[in-house]
N, C-alpha and C positions, 0 to 999 in steps of 0.2 A: 096541318102539315100536308105537304104534297107527296106524290109518289117518289120513290128512289129509282132512277133509271140507271142500270149498270150493265155495260157491255162485256165485262169480263169478271170472272171470279178469281181474284188475285191469289188467294191462299186458302186452301182447305187443310186444316191442321188436325190430324188425328194421331193417336199413338199407333205405332207400327204393329199391324195385325194381319192375319191372313183373311181379310174381309174385302168385299167389293162395295165401293161407295157409288151411289147414284144420285143424280140431281134432277129435279123437275123445276123448270122455270116457267115464266109467263111472258108473252110478247107484249109490246106496248099497246096492242089492241085488246088486252085482257083475255087472251086466248092461251090456255094451258099448252105447253109444249110437251113433246114426247120425253120419256125418261132416257137419260144417257149416262154412261159410266164416266166418272171423273177419277183422276189420280190424286191420292192424298198428298199433302205437303208440296203441291205443285200448282202452277198457274193453269187455268182453263179458259180458253177463248171461244165462246160460242159464235156461230155464224151470224146471229142476229142479236140485237139488244134484248136483254131481259129486264123485267120490271118487278120491283118489290112494292106492292100496293100499300098505301097508307091505310090506317084502320078505317077511316071514313069511306074510302073507295072500295076497300075489300067488302064492307057491309053492303054497298050499293051494287058492286059488279060481281061479287063472288058469293052468291047464295047466302047472304047474311053475315059473311065474315067467319073467322075461325071460332068465335064464340057460339055460332049457330051450327057450324059444321067444320070440324077440325081438318078434314081432308079437302073437300071441294072449296072451302072458304079460305084456304091458305094459298098465297101467291107463289111461294117458294118452298120446296120440300127437299130434305136430304133423307136418303134411305141408306141403310147399311144392311147388306146381305152377308150373314155370318154362317160359315159352313165348317165342318170338321169331319175328318175320317177316323177320329179317335174318340170313343165314347167317354174317355176319362179326361179329355182336353177340349176346351172351348175357348173361343176368342173373348176378350174382355175389352170394353171401351170405357175409358174414364170420361164421362159426359161433361165434367167440369172443364175439360181441356179441349172441347170441340168448339171450333170457331169457323165462321163463314165471313170472309172479308171481301167486300165488293168495291170495285173501282170504276170510274167513268171518265172517258177521255173528253176533255173540253175542246171541241173542234167544230168548225163550220165550213160552209162553202156558199156564203151569201152573195147574192146580187143586190143591186139597189132596190129592186121591188120587194125583196124579202124584209127590209128594215125601214124603208122610207114610206111613210104614210102621206099620201098626196094632200089630204085636207089640212094636216097640221105641220108638215115638214117642208113643204115647197115654198120658195120665195121668188116672186117674179120681179125683175127689174122693170123700170119705167120703159114703156115702148118707145122706140126711136127709129127714125128713118135715115140715120147716118151710119149704119153698120154695114160693113162689107166683109167678104170672105175670100181668102186666098188658098187655093189648093196647093200651090207651089210651096208656100211657107206653112201650110197647115194651121192657119190663123183666122181668128175673128178680129176685125179691126174697126177702129173709130178714131177720128181726129178731133172730135168735138169734146170740149172739157167736161160737160155734164155727163155724157155717156162714158168717158174715160174714168170719171169718179165712180160711176156705177160698176164698171168692170173691175176696179180695184177692190170691190167688196166680195168678188168671187174668190174661190179657194181651190188651190191645186189639189187634185185627187178626188174632187167632187164631180158629179155629173150635172150637166145642164141639158135642157130641152129647148130647142128653138122653134118658134111658131111665127107665122106671118111672112116667112121667107118664100122666095120663088123656088129655090132648089135645095134648101137645107133644113127643112122641117123634120128634124130627127134629134136623137140624143147623142151627146158627145161627152168625153171625159177631159177635164182640164189638166194638161200636162205641164204648163208653164204660164207665167203671167208677167208681162212687162211691168217694171217698177212704176212707170207713169200711167199705167192702165190703157195704153194705146193698142196693145195686142194681147190676145188670149190664144195660146197654142192649144190645139185640140187633137184628139184622136177619136175616131178615125178622121182622115183628112176630109175637110168640107169641100163642096163644089164651089169653084170661083163664082163670085156674085158681087155686082156693084151695089152702091148705096141707092136708096130710093124707096125700098120697101119698108113698111112700118113693122118692125120686128120686135118681138118680146122674147127675152131670155129668162128662163126659169131655172133656178138652182135647186137641186134636191139636197137639202141640208143634212139629212140623217144617213149619209153613206160616205165612206172614205175608201178609195182605191188604195192598193199597196204602194203606189207611187207617191203618196202624200208625204211631205217632209216630216211630219209628226202624226202619229196616230194611224189607225186603220180599223175598219169594221170587222176584219177577220179575227176569229177568236183565239187562234194559236199562232204565235210568232216568236222568232228569235232575232235579236238585233245585236250586232257586234258593237264594240266600242269604236270610237273614231280613231283611225290609225294615222299617225303623222310620220311621214317618210323623211329620212335624212337627205336623200337625193330624189329629185322629181322622177316620176315614171310616166309612161304613155300608154300602158295597157294593164289589164287585170286578168288574173286567172283564178277562178274559184273552183275548188275541188272538195268533194266529200264522198263518203260511202253512204249510200241510202237504200232503204227498203220502202218501196211504194206499191202497195197492193191496190187493185181496183176497189172503189172508184176514187181513190185519194189522189192528191196532186201536191207537188212541191214547186213553189214559185220563188225565184231568186231575184233580188233587187240590189242595186248598188247606187251609191252617190259619191261624187268626187268634188273637190274644190280645186278648180283649175287655177293656174298661175295668173294672178291679176284679178281674180274674182273677189269682189269686195263684199259679197253677201255673207251674212252669218251662216255658218255651216248648217245649223238647225233649220234654216229657211230653204235650203237647196232640196229640190224634189229628188226622189229615187227614180231610177230607170230600170225597167224590167230586163233581165238578161235571158238569153236563149241558150240552151245546151248545145255543145259542139256537135253532138249526134242526137238523132231522134230518141227520145226517152220512152221506153216501154215499161209497163207495170211489171212488178215482181210477183211470181206465183207462189214462191216459198217464203214463209214468214221470217225465217232466219237468214235469208240470202241478202247480203248487202253488196250492191254493185257500185263501182266507182263512177261518179258523174263529174263532168268537167264543163266549165263555162269560160270561154276566152273572149274578152272584150278588148279589141284593139282599135287603133286609130283615134285614141283620145288625145286631147290636148295635154300638155305637161301639167301634172298635178302632184300635190304633196300631202293631201288629206283624202281619206276615203272611209267608207263604212258599208256594211252589207246587212241586208234584211232578208230573212227567210220566212215565207208564209207556208204553214202546214194547213192543207185544206182537205176536206172530205165531206160527203153527204151522209156518211155512216160513221157513228162513233165507235164501231167495232173495227173497221178497216181504216187504219190511220198510218200516215207515213212517219218514218224515223230516219235520223241521220247520225253519223258519227265521224270522227276524224276530219273535221272541217279545216281546210287550209285556204288562206287568201294570199296570193302572191302578187306583188306589184312589179311590173316588168318595164323595161325600156326597149321597145321594139321599133 
């Protein structure tokens, strides 16, 4: 069995007494932390992740484990300090009702290099000298059928790396793909370049950006159902109350089915939305501030959906939202 990594102690349940409860945890580096006071029957949120070592790791990392040394060989410890000012009255604890429940937030903030292993996850297309790039349209282009067939095997939301080019030897994210494979829309915008160079395009298979029509490499996500409007709209307003501590992030995506779009809704990529005002992190855990995203200038649409990605490099500091509202507007 492996270690249990827990960022918060969700419940410490004790009978109500005039005692002080203290907890000693251990960091993920197997270093004992200082003792700190905790409140019974309440949630406690440490500033760093705590770890409960498996029996095997406790033996290796903690002076032989609890069987060898009950104090230093234990990765988590609860202490109860009982005091009284009356010699005829003392606190009593029913040890059969003592429990320590631990929770861990499943969250990530991956980039492609965190999950994609070059040796096993990369797929290179056949090198071709008929590939061009357009900065104005943010596209990689080809009019040759063999290369177009190769382009059709690429996936929206995945990253590619270009080599052999004069001006575009870098990595891009695929944001859209023409049905006939003639054009691959990229971000960031490539530099305009004509055909003639022998170019190799390598797709990094084991990573999906949030814009992908289906799936994502992010660990914590919320997807709305597909909304079907009675009357077409031309704008979206997404609102919610959120708490976002450092270093966490909230990223909002939307997709629409424009009038006349014959694509299956599940094949339409998401588009990342930007907040109406610059979003600052929240310093207080219980402070939920209103956030708004207004997306205007859209073509008439009757179907839409929203995706929210919750991201953080710390499983202790995680974003939360409530009261999500999605409004379709005719602006």
